[in-house]
C-alpha positions as a printed NumPy array, in Angstrom:
array([[ 17.188,   1.656,   1.172],
       [ 14.235,   2.081,   3.683],
       [ 13.947,  -1.703,   3.874],
       [ 17.789,  -2.344,   4.239],
       [ 17.674,   0.127,   7.167],
       [ 14.562,  -1.759,   8.663],
       [ 16.295,  -4.998,   8.326],
       [ 19.376,  -3.733,  10.015],
       [ 17.497,  -2.172,  12.93 ],
       [ 15.189,  -5.333,  13.518],
       [ 18.055,  -7.658,  13.326],
       [ 20.19 ,  -5.91 ,  16.094],
       [ 17.494,  -4.662,  18.367],
       [ 16.021,  -6.859,  21.104],
       [ 12.339,  -5.721,  20.097],
       [ 12.717,  -7.422,  16.651],
       [ 13.269, -10.797,  17.795],
       [  9.522, -11.828,  18.359],
       [  8.904, -10.758,  15.016],
       [ 11.397, -12.821,  13.44 ],
       [  9.913, -15.892,  15.272],
       [  6.585, -15.346,  13.564],
       [  8.141, -14.98 ,  10.414],
       [ 10.048, -18.15 ,  10.703],
       [  6.892, -20.121,  12.062],
       [  4.929, -18.626,   8.968],
       [  7.722, -19.831,   6.555],
       [  7.893, -23.319,   7.904],
       [  4.197, -23.827,   7.331],
       [  4.481, -22.39 ,   3.85 ],
       [  7.434, -24.576,   3.346],
       [  5.57 , -27.83 ,   4.178],
       [  2.573, -26.949,   1.97 ],
       [  4.067, -25.395,  -1.151],
       [  3.502, -28.474,  -3.387],
       [ -0.182, -28.113,  -2.741],
       [ -0.014, -24.643,  -3.838],
       [  1.739, -25.554,  -7.085],
       [ -1.107, -28.234,  -7.655],
       [ -3.834, -25.675,  -6.968],
       [ -2.198, -23.223,  -9.537],
       [ -2.082, -26.093, -12.222],
       [ -5.554, -26.939, -11.655],
       [ -6.721, -23.277, -11.97 ],
       [ -4.892, -22.732, -15.276],
       [ -6.208, -26.003, -16.764],
       [ -9.769, -24.897, -15.756],
       [ -9.574, -21.323, -16.97 ],
       [ -7.907, -22.354, -20.516],
       [-10.69 , -24.85 , -21.169],
       [-13.472, -22.372, -20.849]])
């Protein structure tokens, strides 16, 4: 309930807009490099299972 209230307040207030810009910029960079993260997780799983 707290997060829902926070989301509504930040969406409709003018002070929340710069925060959404930061979130959007962060998500766009994650969106570009998510396959590398999956490869890294796969390599980690392979290395830990062999030992």
